[in-house]
Structure formats: structure tokens, C-alpha cells
C-alpha positions, 0 to 999 in steps of 0.5 A: 607047299609041303602037301597043302593045296593053295586055293585061289579065286580065278577072277581075282589075280594075285597082286604080287604076280600081276597088276590086273587088280590095280588096273581093274580098280583104276577102271572102276574109279576112272569111269565114275570120275569121267561121269562126275566131270561131265555131269556136275557143276564146277564147284561140285566136282571136288567134293564129288571126287573126295567121295569117290576116292574114299569109296575107292579106298573102301573097295580096295580095303575089301579087296585087300582083305580078300586077297592074301599077300606076303607079310613083308612085300616089297611091291605095291599092294592094295593096302598101299593103294587104299592109303594113297586113295585116302590121302588124296581124298583127304586132300580133295576134301581139305581143298574144297569148301564145306558149302560145296559138300552141302550143295553136292548132297542137296543136288543129289537128293534133289535129283532123286526126289524129282525122279520119284 
């Protein structure tokens, strides 16, 4: 360390030391996924999952930017997780139909206007 003080945020664990951040991200994605399965129609689940996975990738990119890691890590990092989420989100969006995406957003905005 040669005289420099290394500052760490206590509530964000270092990804090279523990898998706490990956577990937290998994829970953040699992709870909305369960809500999607139980609250939406079958044809709307796949587009909703793709939106969820892209959102999870964005969250993991923000977390990866805020946590410093090695330049050449040998372990799994948040950048790897973000890439995996993007690839999975792309696969979910390719497997779905474009009509399903429009139905999803119509369903979401219709529900919002009915509650107001």
C-alpha cells in the first residue's frame, strides 16, 4: 500500500473477496422475476424478462463502475455479469414476438392510466 489509505464503502463488498454483491444482484433480479411470472399473462412474460434482464445489466454496470477491481482479474466480475445479462436479454427478446412487446407496454400503460 506504500503509505496510501485505501477507502472502501462498507455496504458494497469487494467482488474479488466475496460474492455478496453478486448475491445481492441475484435477489434484486429474482424478486421482480417472480412477480412477472405470477402477475402477467403467458405471452407477456418473455418480453418482460428481456426488459428485466436489460435493467439488471444496467444496474450491474453502475455497480461495476463504482467498485474498483483489478485490471486483469481471474475471477468473475460485475462486468462479466452485465455481459451475461445483456446476452440473455437479447436471447429473450429474439425469442419473443414484436407484437408481444407492444402488448406488454399497452398492458402496463393501460393499468397506469386506469389507476389515475
